N, C-alpha and C positions, 0 to 999 in steps of 0.2 A: 039396751039391745038386748034378746033372748041368746043366752050363753049357747044355745044348742045351734043358733043358724052361725058358727064362727066363719068367717072369710079368710081364706089364705092370704098372709100378705103378699104373694106371687100373684094375685088372682090377676090386676091390672096387666101386667105383664104377657100372663097367660092368654088373655082376649087377644092384645094385640096382636100374639104370635098367629093366632086363628085366622086374623086377613090376612099373613102372608110372611114375607121373611123380612127379619129385623137386622137393620146394621147399626154399626157402631155411631152414624152420624146423629141416630136418634138418642141423643147422650142421656135423657133421662131415664129412658127405658132400656137403653144398654146397660147401665149403672146398675138398676134394679135386677135385671137378668143375671148379672154376674154375683151380684150377691145374693141371690137366692137360687143358683143354678142346681144346685144340690137336692133343693125342695122339689123343684120341679120335676129334674129326671127322675127323681121318687115318683113323683105323685103320677106322672103321665101313663106310663105303661096300664093302670089300671083304668084308664077309660082308653084304651087301645092306641095311644100316640107314644110315639119318642121324638126327641130335639136333637137335631143336629147343631154342634155347638161350635165355631171357629173363632177362638180369640183373637190368634195371630193376622187372620184375615179379617177378622170385624163383622162375622155375620153369624144368624142364627136361624133356623127354620124348623117347622113340626111336619112329621110323616107317620104314616099309620105304621104301626109294629107290626102288620099283619096282611098277607097277601090278599089277593081278588080271590083267588081259591078256598081261602078259609070262609068265606059265605058267612061273614060277621051279619049282615044286612043293617049298616048303616055305617055313614061316612061323615068324615070330621071335615075332610079337606076336599075340594073340589079337583079333580083330577082334568087334567085340560090334555086331549090328544092334538097334536102337532102335524100340522101336514111334512110332506118330504121336502117342499122349500123352506119351511118355519125350521125345520132341522138343521139344514144346511147352514142356514144363517144362523144358527146358534154354535153350530161348529165352527163357524168362520170366524165368529167374535170369541169363541175361545183359543181359537188357534192366535188370535190377535193379541190374546190374555197371555198366551204362553210366551210369545215372543217378547212382549215387553217386560215378563218377569225374567226372560233370560240375559236382557240387554244391560244397559248402563245406567236405565234413567234413575236419578236420585227421587221422584216423587212416588207416594205412595198406589195413586189411583190412575188407572189408565182413561185419561179423557181423548174422545176424537171426535172430531170434527164429522157432520152426516156426509157429506162430499169424499171425506177419507175412509168412511166404511164402505160406502158405495163403489170407491175406485179399487177395494180391496176384495169386494165381493165380485166385481167384475170379471175376475182374472178366474172364477170357479162357475158363473152364469155363463150359457150360451147365450148372446144377443138374438135375440130374433129382428124380423124384417123390420117391426116398427122399434125405432129406441127411446122414444116418448113411452109407450107401451111398456118398454123393459124397468126405464127408471122408473115409472109409476110402480110397478111390480116390487122393485127393491127397497123401495118406501115403504112400500106396504109391509116387508118383512122387517124391516127397522121399526116399524110404529107395532108390529106384534111384539117383537121382543121386548120393547118397552112395556107395552101391556103386561107382559108376563114375570116383568120385574128383572131383566137381565142386563136391559139399558136404563138409564136416567138422564132425563134432559137438565142438563146442567143452566140454561140460561135462555131465554127466547132471544132470536135475532131476526131480523127484517128480511133477512135472504135466508131461506130454507135450509138450504146446504152450508151454511155457514153455522147451524147450530152445533152447541157442543154437547158430546153426552158422554157419561162416565159410563164404563162397561163394568158390571157390578161382578165382585168376586165370586157370588153365590154361584156363576155360570160355572166355576171349578167343580161345585158339588154336584152338579147336573151332568157333566161332559168329563169324564175322569181322563185321566192319560192315557191309560188302555183304551179307552174308547176313543179316542181322538188318533191315536196309532191305528185304531181297528178301520176307523173311517179313510185314513189316506191309504189303507192296504185296499178296502173297496173300491177308491177311488182310482188307482192307479190298475184295477183289474178291469173298470169300467173305461177306462181309458184305451187299455189294449184289446178290447172287444169291439169298443166300437158302434156295435147290434147290440139289439133286444134289449134297450131299455124300456120300461115301465110308460107306459103315456103319459102319467103325471110327472114323469123326471124331466118333462121337454125343456126346462129351464138350464137343467145343468148341462155343464161344458165338459164335453167329452172329446173334443178335438184337441 
């Protein structure tokens, strides 16, 4: 091997992080990450990235260390624009996580069935005339949350509503306590106003 073509020992973990958040469940990659975390954190700024690492909750992910206004001209990470309802679903999952962590559970991970997530979501979304259409939309939001990496399906089940999902703790990084409080303040304002909601907010329960 050409000595000038030195490959960093953390390269496989870096490549893995580029694909999405890494959790402690991936034991081999997680151990390598912890072993080389200081090297990775030193290396990343040189290519416009930074790493958020939460060893207690067991997750890590990459993000840009510059803003969109900096007009750098390149992007390592695909940015997803969330719709209003998709954002609300993430907030609801975050609230479920907050309730779980302040409760008396003895388990580390929050596992919920699809029907339990749907029942919780129904408290915050207004049901239209067609309940079938409404349930399909809630299912779509759950699937989007899974696609974005905030839900992880634990098992297949012949009854879809009995499927079990783990609510990933990385959602705490996406939606912090302050943002959660801000959401509930906005929720209260919307409930008080009862009018003037944007057209794309039709599912939101303001009754």
